[in-house]
C-alpha positions as a Markdown table, in Angstrom:
| # | Residue | x | y | z |
|---|---|---|---|---|
| 1 | Met | 91.0 | 80.1 | 96.1 |
| 2 | Leu | 89.2 | 83.4 | 96.0 |
| 3 | Ile | 91.0 | 86.7 | 96.9 |
| 4 | Pro | 89.0 | 89.8 | 97.9 |
| 5 | Cys | 90.5 | 92.7 | 95.9 |
| 6 | Pro | 89.8 | 96.0 | 97.7 |
| 7 | Phe | 88.7 | 97.5 | 94.3 |
| 8 | Cys | 87.2 | 94.6 | 92.3 |
| 9 | Gly | 85.7 | 92.4 | 95.1 |
| 10 | Leu | 86.0 | 88.7 | 95.4 |
| 11 | Arg | 88.1 | 87.3 | 92.5 |
| 12 | Pro | 89.7 | 83.9 | 91.6 |
| 13 | Ser | 93.4 | 83.5 | 92.4 |
| 14 | Glu | 94.1 | 82.9 | 88.7 |
| 15 | Glu | 93.7 | 86.7 | 88.2 |
| 16 | Phe | 96.6 | 87.3 | 90.5 |
| 17 | Thr | 100.4 | 86.9 | 90.4 |
| 18 | Ile | 102.3 | 86.2 | 93.6 |
| 19 | Leu | 105.6 | 88.0 | 94.3 |
| 20 | Gly | 106.4 | 86.3 | 97.6 |
| 21 | Asp | 107.1 | 87.0 | 101.2 |
| 22 | Ala | 106.0 | 90.5 | 102.4 |
| 23 | Thr | 107.8 | 90.3 | 105.7 |
| 24 | Pro | 111.5 | 91.0 | 105.0 |
| 25 | Lys | 112.7 | 94.4 | 105.9 |
| 26 | Arg | 114.9 | 96.3 | 103.3 |
| 27 | Pro | 118.3 | 97.3 | 104.7 |
| 28 | Asp | 118.4 | 101.0 | 105.7 |
| 29 | Ser | 121.0 | 102.2 | 103.2 |
| 30 | Pro | 122.8 | 101.1 | 100.0 |
| 31 | Glu | 126.0 | 101.0 | 102.2 |
| 32 | Ala | 124.5 | 98.4 | 104.5 |
| 33 | Asp | 126.5 | 95.2 | 105.2 |
| 34 | Pro | 126.6 | 93.1 | 102.0 |
| 35 | Gln | 125.4 | 90.1 | 104.1 |
| 36 | Ala | 122.3 | 92.1 | 105.0 |
| 37 | Trp | 121.6 | 92.7 | 101.3 |
| 38 | His | 122.2 | 89.1 | 100.5 |
| 39 | Asp | 119.8 | 87.9 | 103.2 |
| 40 | Tyr | 117.1 | 90.5 | 102.0 |
| 41 | Val | 117.3 | 89.6 | 98.3 |
| 42 | Tyr | 117.9 | 85.8 | 98.5 |
| 43 | Leu | 116.8 | 84.2 | 101.8 |
| 44 | Arg | 113.1 | 83.5 | 102.3 |
| 45 | Asp | 111.3 | 81.3 | 104.8 |
| 46 | Asn | 108.8 | 78.7 | 103.6 |
| 47 | Pro | 106.5 | 78.7 | 106.7 |
| 48 | Arg | 103.5 | 76.4 | 107.3 |
| 49 | Gly | 100.6 | 78.5 | 108.7 |
| 50 | Arg | 100.0 | 82.2 | 108.7 |
| 51 | His | 102.1 | 84.1 | 106.2 |
| 52 | Arg | 102.0 | 87.6 | 104.5 |
| 53 | Glu | 102.7 | 87.7 | 100.8 |
| 54 | Phe | 102.7 | 90.3 | 98.0 |
| 55 | Trp | 100.2 | 89.6 | 95.2 |
| 56 | Gln | 99.3 | 91.7 | 92.2 |
| 57 | His | 95.9 | 91.7 | 90.6 |
| 58 | Val | 97.2 | 91.4 | 87.0 |
| 59 | Gly | 93.9 | 90.2 | 85.6 |
| 60 | Gly | 92.0 | 93.2 | 87.0 |
| 61 | Cys | 92.9 | 96.6 | 88.5 |
| 62 | Arg | 96.7 | 95.8 | 88.7 |
| 63 | Ala | 96.8 | 96.8 | 92.4 |
| 64 | Trp | 99.6 | 95.4 | 94.6 |
| 65 | Leu | 98.2 | 93.7 | 97.7 |
| 66 | Val | 99.5 | 92.1 | 100.9 |
| 67 | Val | 97.6 | 88.9 | 101.4 |
| 68 | Glu | 97.8 | 87.1 | 104.7 |
| 69 | Arg | 96.9 | 83.5 | 104.3 |
| 70 | Asp | 97.3 | 80.1 | 105.9 |
| 71 | Thr | 99.8 | 78.2 | 103.7 |
| 72 | Ala | 98.4 | 74.9 | 104.9 |
| 73 | Ser | 94.7 | 75.5 | 104.2 |
| 74 | His | 95.0 | 78.5 | 101.8 |
| 75 | Glu | 92.4 | 80.3 | 103.9 |
| 76 | Ile | 92.7 | 84.1 | 103.2 |
| 77 | Leu | 92.9 | 85.9 | 106.6 |
| 78 | Ser | 93.3 | 89.5 | 105.5 |
| 79 | Val | 94.0 | 91.6 | 102.4 |
| 80 | Glu | 95.2 | 95.2 | 102.2 |
| 81 | Leu | 96.8 | 97.5 | 99.7 |
| 82 | Ala | 100.5 | 97.1 | 99.7 |
| 83 | Arg | 101.0 | 100.9 | 100.1 |
| 84 | Asp | 98.8 | 100.8 | 103.2 |
| 85 | Ala | 100.5 | 97.7 | 104.6 |
| 86 | Leu | 103.9 | 99.3 | 104.2 |
| 87 | Thr | 102.8 | 102.7 | 105.7 |
| 88 | Gly | 100.5 | 101.4 | 108.4 |
| 89 | Gly | 97.3 | 102.9 | 106.9 |
| 90 | Asp | 94.1 | 101.3 | 105.8 |
| 91 | Ala | 92.2 | 103.1 | 103.1 |
| 92 | Thr | 89.9 | 100.3 | 102.1 |
| 93 | Gly | 88.1 | 99.2 | 105.3 |
| 94 | Arg | 87.4 | 95.8 | 103.8 |
| 95 | Asp | 87.8 | 92.5 | 105.7 |
| 96 | Ala | 89.1 | 89.2 | 104.3 |
| 97 | Thr | 85.7 | 88.4 | 102.7 |
| 98 | Gly | 85.8 | 91.6 | 100.7 |
| 99 | Arg | 82.9 | 93.2 | 102.6 |
| 100 | Asp | 82.9 | 96.7 | 104.1 |
| 101 | Gly | 84.1 | 96.4 | 107.7 |
| 102 | Ser | 81.9 | 99.2 | 109.0 |
């Protein structure tokens, strides 16, 4: 599987480490319900199909990415910097093939 790094271009998945599901929302405060924290820390879905995951390019630029892929076919659908995914920005302008989207 090849992953398009926004900084390094198309790279083999062996250069990356997966952290896991990028969709859970952190509870608003440390004083939130303990069950909300438990669910955030420990409970994860294992979906078949489209899924957003955190990956780090440990064998390259060390950037944190959010990779959207199909868990059945491993097709990469989109890649963005984690900081942009979390704030709603897009500083890279690259599509899932690693090419400039302009």
